[in-house]
C-alpha positions as CSV (number, residue, x, y, z in Angstrom):
1,X,22.8,-10.2,-3.8
2,X,20.6,-7.6,-5.6
3,X,20.0,-7.2,-9.3
4,X,22.6,-5.7,-11.5
5,X,22.1,-2.3,-13.0
6,X,20.8,-2.1,-16.5
7,X,22.0,0.4,-19.1
8,X,19.3,2.9,-19.9
9,X,19.1,3.0,-23.6
10,X,16.5,2.4,-26.3
11,X,15.7,-1.3,-26.8
12,X,16.3,-2.0,-30.5
13,X,14.3,-5.2,-30.8
14,X,10.6,-4.2,-31.4
15,X,9.1,-7.2,-29.7
16,X,11.3,-6.8,-26.6
17,X,10.6,-3.1,-26.5
18,X,6.9,-3.7,-26.6
19,X,7.0,-6.4,-23.8
20,X,9.2,-4.1,-21.7
21,X,6.8,-1.2,-22.2
22,X,3.8,-3.3,-21.2
23,X,5.5,-4.6,-18.0
24,X,6.8,-1.1,-17.0
25,X,3.5,0.5,-17.9
26,X,1.6,-1.9,-15.6
27,X,4.1,-1.3,-12.8
28,X,3.8,2.5,-13.2
29,X,0.0,2.3,-13.1
30,X,0.2,0.2,-10.0
31,X,2.6,2.6,-8.3
32,X,0.2,5.5,-9.1
33,X,-2.7,3.6,-7.6
34,X,-0.7,2.8,-4.5
35,X,0.4,6.4,-4.0
36,X,-3.2,7.6,-4.2
37,X,-4.4,5.0,-1.7
38,X,-1.6,5.0,0.8
39,X,-1.0,8.8,0.9
40,X,-4.5,10.0,0.0
41,X,-2.9,11.9,-2.9
42,X,-4.7,13.1,-6.0
43,X,-2.9,11.4,-8.8
44,X,-3.3,11.5,-12.6
45,X,-1.0,9.6,-14.9
46,X,-1.0,9.9,-18.7
47,X,1.2,7.7,-20.9
48,X,1.3,7.5,-24.7
49,X,2.9,4.4,-26.3
50,X,5.2,4.7,-29.3
51,X,2.2,3.8,-31.4
52,X,0.2,6.7,-30.0
53,X,-2.1,4.6,-27.7
54,X,-3.3,6.4,-24.6
55,X,-3.1,4.8,-21.1
56,X,-4.2,6.7,-18.1
57,X,-4.9,6.4,-14.4
58,X,-6.6,8.8,-12.1
59,X,-8.2,8.4,-8.7
60,X,-10.3,11.4,-9.6
61,X,-11.3,12.9,-13.0
62,X,-8.2,13.4,-15.2
63,X,-9.6,16.6,-16.5
64,X,-10.3,17.9,-13.0
65,X,-6.8,17.0,-11.9
66,X,-5.2,18.7,-14.9
67,X,-7.4,21.8,-14.4
68,X,-6.2,21.9,-10.8
69,X,-2.6,21.6,-11.9
70,X,-3.0,24.4,-14.4
71,X,-4.6,26.7,-11.8
72,X,-1.9,26.0,-9.3
73,X,0.9,26.3,-11.9
74,X,-0.5,29.7,-13.1
75,X,-0.5,31.0,-9.5
76,X,3.1,29.8,-9.0
77,X,2.1,27.8,-5.9
78,X,3.6,24.5,-7.0
79,X,6.3,22.9,-4.9
80,X,8.6,19.9,-5.3
């Protein structure tokens, strides 16, 4: 039997919220890495915590990936 669904709402307990953020952040960074390796995709991930701390992953330069995104977005050639 699979896990039950959780209700998606803000976690009120500060400690629990911080622990959950840490675990989910690590999982998200791992998924970004896996996507870049398995699919040879250019990936950039930027996350700010509620305290304003920056976490990022990129298999290339984050700035280069953002510049590429801006250029593609300006030309209207994004898909998905």
